[in-house]
N, C-alpha and C positions, 0 to 999 in steps of 0.2 A: 503494498498498500503506499504509495506516494504520501507526501503532506500537502498535497493537494487535496488528494480525499481526504486526510485524516477531517472525521466530525469536530467539531471546537464545542467542550462545554463548556454550558454555562450555567451557573445559577440562577432555580424558580425559588421559592416557596409555597408552601404545599401546608394548608389551614383546615383544621377539624375540632369543631367546638358539636366535644360530645355535654351532655346532663349538666357534669361534673366539673370538667375541667375543659378549657380551648391547647389548644396543640398546633402549635405554630413551626413548619422545619424548614432551614434550609435546605436544598439538594442539592448537588452538581452533576449535571446531567446533560449529554451527548445533544447537541443543538440538532433541533429538527422531532425532538422524541415525542410521541404522543402524550396528553395530558395522563391518559390509562396510564402507561408505562411511568410516568413522572410520581405519582402516587404509590404504583407498586417499589419502585425505589428508597421512595419515601419511609418506606415500613409503618406507615399506617397500619397499613391491613391488618397486618398483624399485630397490633398493638389495639386495636378497637373493632375486636372479630364482628360487630353488631355492622358492619358498614359492608354493606352490599352492593354493587357498582352498576347490578342490576335496576336496583331500585334508588340510590342514594342521588338522589341530584349532581353535576359537579358546576363550576362556572372560574370565570377567571378575570378577576375585580369586580364581583357582583354581574358579571351577565354571564345566562346559562350559555356551555357550552357543550360539543357532545366528547367521546374519550377519545375520538380520534383524532380532534386536532391537534397541530403542532402545537407544540410551547416556547417560548423565546426569552430572551434573556431577561431575567429581573419580573417574570410574570408571576402573578401572587395566585395558585390554584384551588381554590374551594370547594370543598364537599359538606352537602349540606346535610341538616337528616330530616327528616320525613315529618312534617307537618303534624303535631300531635291535637290536631284543633281543626276545624271548620274558620276558617280565618275572618270571615263576615261573621259570623257566630260571637266572635272572640272580643270582636269588634265592637256588636251590640252591648253585649256584653258586663263591657265596661264602660263602654258611656251612656249606661242604665245608673251603674256605680256610682258614677259622676255626680248624676244629679239627686242621687240618694234618694232611689225605689231600691 
């Protein structure tokens, strides 16, 4: 492999917020690896067995992306937990509490 063919190593952040703690890791990966590969390289799948990439959505800087999207230097890959309830119902209940009902 010539030096021209070698892929450069870049740093990306991989973040997962469990119910009890948030984990934020800087992971060196080859430029152009996918979101899925960056998550696997982070070790978070072993540390948090509840993460299921078939269920959990992922994003980069708050925008949803697919697992096969390539990452770039400095990207922040976020693994989102499934919602525990209906967001509209949660907001409605919170608004009622604020009104004192």
